[in-house]
C-alpha angles and dihedrals in degrees: 000000000000091000093054091046092052092048093051091046092051091046092051090052093049093047090051091051092046091049093053095045101039104027108021125183107349094195093053090048092053091050092048092050091049089057091046092052092050090052094046091048089054091050092048091050092057095037118021094191124150090249094056092043093052092047090051093048093048092051092046090053090051090047092053091050093051092041089058089052091051092049090049091055093047093046091055092047093048091047093218113159097171098060110115122239112266097027109130121183114141095180090055093050091048091051091051091051092049091047092051091051092047093050093046092060120096113208099176140359140187117251128212089280089058090247123137113244128188136193129066096266095046092047090048092051093047092049094048091048092050097051093040089059093042095054098035110116113241122213109272135191094191114157105229091190087084088075091073088068091058117099113248110240103168110076128213089254090055090052092050091049093050092050096045119104113251117250124238090257092052092050091047091049090052091050094048093046089064118105103257092209097047120125114278117265127232089285090061096244129107131211093272092063093056092045098047094044096039095118089054102042103028095103091053091048094046092048089049093052094043091050090050092053 
């Protein structure tokens, strides 16, 4: 488990470095290309030569490529699964992201005395206190012998199956049943990463699952 975690952590660091060095800021690139297209369109309007037309078409092709990258980033941030392929509306994506951030903020909360409290520290204390009390185990005198009167539903075969280590095919099926476009997990990778790189990382994943069981 530790080995897999370290490999993913190292990969994430290298991908981040590669992205900065080889791709750069996608949003700045899109904006720069928009200005270039406007300038080339102006040149083509005053001189519709083959040279100007080819330069305009090349820049438009580059712009579309970078625009798709930008939309991919925004789509992941907005966490919209239902958006159709080809829809491009950066302002809409940005508004969704801002709205999610706004709604995820807690400005005030009621404590155990039913009193409104504000401020990050006070809200944190009230929340911790609430859940600590909720999940604290209270003294119980429950008579567990009553369980022997319950009908057994899980068979011995079920128990053996639940304790058995998953096969490689079962693990692969679980990986490929994931939504490829789902939001990335705590490790920073989404379902698509595990599916596309399966032939490379499958031994690490299988060892991880087997070790867990």
